[in-house]
C-alpha positions as CSV (number, residue, x, y, z in Angstrom):
1,M,105.0,60.3,88.6
2,G,104.9,60.4,92.4
3,F,103.5,63.3,94.4
4,K,106.9,64.6,95.3
5,E,108.1,64.6,91.7
6,W,104.9,66.4,90.7
7,I,105.2,69.2,93.2
8,I,109.0,70.0,92.8
9,P,108.6,71.8,89.4
10,Q,105.9,74.0,90.9
11,E,108.1,74.8,93.9
12,K,110.9,75.8,91.7
13,H,108.7,77.9,89.5
14,F,107.3,79.9,92.4
15,F,110.7,80.5,93.9
16,E,112.2,81.6,90.6
17,M,109.4,84.1,90.1
18,L,109.9,85.6,93.6
19,E,113.7,85.7,93.1
20,R,113.3,87.5,89.8
21,Q,111.1,90.0,91.5
22,A,113.6,90.5,94.3
23,D,116.4,90.9,91.8
24,A,114.3,93.6,90.1
25,V,113.9,95.4,93.4
26,V,117.7,95.5,93.8
27,E,118.1,96.7,90.2
28,G,115.6,99.5,90.8
29,A,117.3,100.5,94.0
30,E,120.7,100.6,92.2
31,A,119.2,102.7,89.5
32,L,117.8,105.1,92.1
33,L,121.1,105.5,93.8
34,D,122.8,106.2,90.5
35,L,120.1,108.8,89.8
36,T,120.7,110.6,93.1
37,K,124.5,110.4,93.2
38,N,124.9,111.3,89.5
39,F,122.1,113.7,89.0
40,N,122.2,114.1,85.2
41,Q,120.3,112.6,82.3
42,V,117.4,112.6,84.7
43,E,114.7,111.7,82.2
44,K,116.7,108.8,80.8
45,K,117.4,107.4,84.3
46,R,113.8,107.9,85.3
47,D,112.7,105.9,82.3
48,R,115.1,103.1,83.2
49,I,113.6,102.9,86.7
50,K,110.1,102.9,85.1
51,D,111.0,100.0,82.9
52,I,112.3,98.1,85.9
53,E,109.0,98.8,87.7
54,H,107.0,97.6,84.8
55,R,109.0,94.4,84.7
56,G,108.2,94.0,88.4
57,D,104.5,94.5,87.6
58,D,104.7,91.7,85.0
59,I,106.1,89.3,87.6
60,V,103.3,90.2,90.0
61,H,100.7,89.3,87.3
62,E,102.7,86.1,86.6
63,V,102.6,85.1,90.2
64,A,98.8,85.9,90.5
65,E,98.1,83.7,87.4
66,A,100.2,80.9,88.8
67,L,98.5,81.0,92.2
68,N,95.1,80.9,90.5
69,R,95.8,77.7,88.7
70,T,98.0,75.9,91.3
71,F,96.5,74.1,94.3
72,V,99.7,73.1,96.0
73,T,102.4,75.8,96.5
74,P,105.7,75.7,98.4
75,I,104.4,78.3,100.9
76,D,100.9,79.4,101.8
77,H,98.9,81.1,99.0
78,D,98.2,84.2,101.1
79,D,101.9,84.6,102.0
80,M,103.0,84.3,98.4
81,S,100.5,87.0,97.4
82,K,101.5,89.3,100.3
83,L,105.2,88.9,99.6
84,T,104.9,89.7,95.9
85,S,102.7,92.6,96.7
86,R,105.2,94.0,99.2
87,L,108.1,93.6,96.7
88,D,106.0,95.4,94.2
89,D,105.4,98.2,96.7
90,I,109.1,98.8,97.1
91,L,109.5,99.3,93.3
92,D,106.4,101.5,93.2
93,F,107.8,104.0,95.7
94,I,111.2,104.0,94.1
95,E,109.6,104.8,90.7
96,A,107.3,107.4,92.2
97,A,110.2,109.2,93.8
98,S,112.3,109.1,90.6
99,H,109.3,110.4,88.6
100,R,108.9,113.4,90.8
101,M,112.6,114.2,90.7
102,W,112.1,114.6,86.9
103,S,108.5,116.0,86.8
104,Y,109.2,118.6,89.6
105,E,112.3,119.7,87.7
106,I,114.5,119.3,90.8
107,K,117.8,121.1,90.1
108,A,120.0,119.4,92.7
109,I,119.7,116.4,95.1
110,P,120.3,117.2,98.8
111,P,123.1,115.0,100.4
112,D,120.6,113.4,102.7
113,M,118.6,112.1,99.8
114,V,121.6,110.3,98.5
115,K,122.0,108.8,102.0
116,L,118.4,107.6,102.0
117,A,118.9,106.0,98.5
118,E,121.9,104.2,99.9
119,V,119.7,102.9,102.8
120,I,117.1,101.7,100.3
121,L,119.7,99.8,98.3
122,A,121.1,98.2,101.4
123,S,117.6,97.2,102.5
124,A,116.7,95.8,99.0
125,K,119.8,93.6,99.1
126,E,118.9,92.2,102.5
127,V,115.4,91.5,101.2
128,N,116.8,89.8,98.2
129,H,119.0,87.5,100.3
130,A,116.0,86.7,102.5
131,V,113.8,85.9,99.5
132,K,116.4,83.5,98.2
133,D,116.6,81.8,101.6
134,L,113.0,80.7,101.1
135,R,114.2,77.7,99.1
136,N,115.7,76.4,102.3
137,L,113.6,76.7,105.4
138,H,116.5,75.5,107.5
139,K,118.0,79.0,107.1
140,K,115.8,80.5,109.8
141,N,118.8,82.0,111.6
142,E,120.0,83.7,108.5
143,V,116.6,85.1,107.8
144,I,116.3,86.5,111.3
145,R,119.6,88.2,110.8
146,H,118.3,89.8,107.5
147,Y,115.1,90.8,109.3
148,I,117.0,92.5,112.1
149,E,119.2,94.4,109.7
150,I,116.3,95.5,107.6
151,N,114.6,96.8,110.8
152,R,117.8,98.7,111.7
153,L,118.0,100.2,108.2
154,E,114.3,101.2,108.3
155,N,115.0,103.1,111.6
156,L,118.0,104.7,110.0
157,G,115.9,105.7,107.0
158,D,113.4,107.3,109.4
159,D,116.1,109.2,111.2
160,I,117.6,110.5,107.9
161,T,114.2,111.6,106.7
162,H,113.3,113.5,109.9
163,T,116.6,115.3,109.9
164,A,116.5,116.0,106.2
165,V,112.9,117.4,106.3
166,A,113.8,119.7,109.2
167,E,116.8,121.0,107.2
168,L,114.6,121.8,104.2
169,F,112.9,124.6,106.2
170,K,116.3,126.2,106.8
171,Q,117.6,126.0,103.3
172,Y,114.7,126.2,100.8
173,G,111.8,128.3,99.8
174,P,108.1,127.0,100.2
175,I,107.7,125.5,96.8
176,D,111.0,123.5,96.9
177,I,110.2,122.4,100.4
178,I,106.9,120.9,99.3
179,K,108.6,119.2,96.3
180,L,111.5,117.7,98.2
181,K,109.5,116.8,101.2
182,E,107.2,114.7,99.1
183,I,110.2,112.9,97.5
184,Y,111.7,112.2,100.9
185,E,108.4,110.7,102.0
186,Y,108.2,108.4,99.0
187,L,111.8,107.2,99.6
188,E,111.1,106.7,103.3
189,M,108.1,104.6,102.3
190,A,110.3,102.4,100.2
191,T,112.3,101.5,103.4
192,D,109.0,100.8,105.2
193,K,108.0,98.4,102.4
194,C,111.3,96.6,102.7
195,E,110.5,96.0,106.3
196,D,107.0,94.8,105.4
197,A,108.5,92.3,102.9
198,A,110.8,91.1,105.7
199,D,107.9,90.7,108.0
200,V,106.2,88.3,105.5
201,I,109.3,86.3,105.0
202,K,109.9,86.0,108.8
203,D,106.3,84.8,109.3
204,V,106.8,82.2,106.6
205,F,109.8,80.8,108.4
206,I,108.0,80.8,111.7
207,K,105.0,78.9,110.3
208,N,107.1,76.3,108.5
209,T,109.9,75.6,111.0
């Protein structure tokens, strides 16, 4: 077996793990949007998001173990580790927000929270596309387009959050303000982590093209 034939299975294995993790991020974002748009069966929907987040954790451990036993990887070890960590962060903040919607016994979801969940899903889909472009480093232009869109969405998420938090003080009492503000902050952090993941992918393409 030649060197090229030896390395190809390893490349496919790492890409498949990253793609499964990116798919889990989209699945988590879809579940979050369903929770916010159709705010019923909150505990059941929270549990579903938690299950998705646990599945993402399993992939993180799988990647870490594979990195520890593999000398040659398709992209730099540190970049692989950073990317899987950033993808995990997105799911962590999605899960944290959904958990607080349940544990804080939120009665109704403000419209801006639904908008923010829509931004998170759009960002997650862009990240997913960018992760899948890692198999072909000639897709630099496509990755840059994803990167620019993720940055735009992150800025939009900031704007929605700032407006929404300001509105809380006009419409809610002190306790509800504290609860809802914290949830908004977790959701906004999910958009930030999408941007962080995009930064890692962009850097991989810059280093390798």
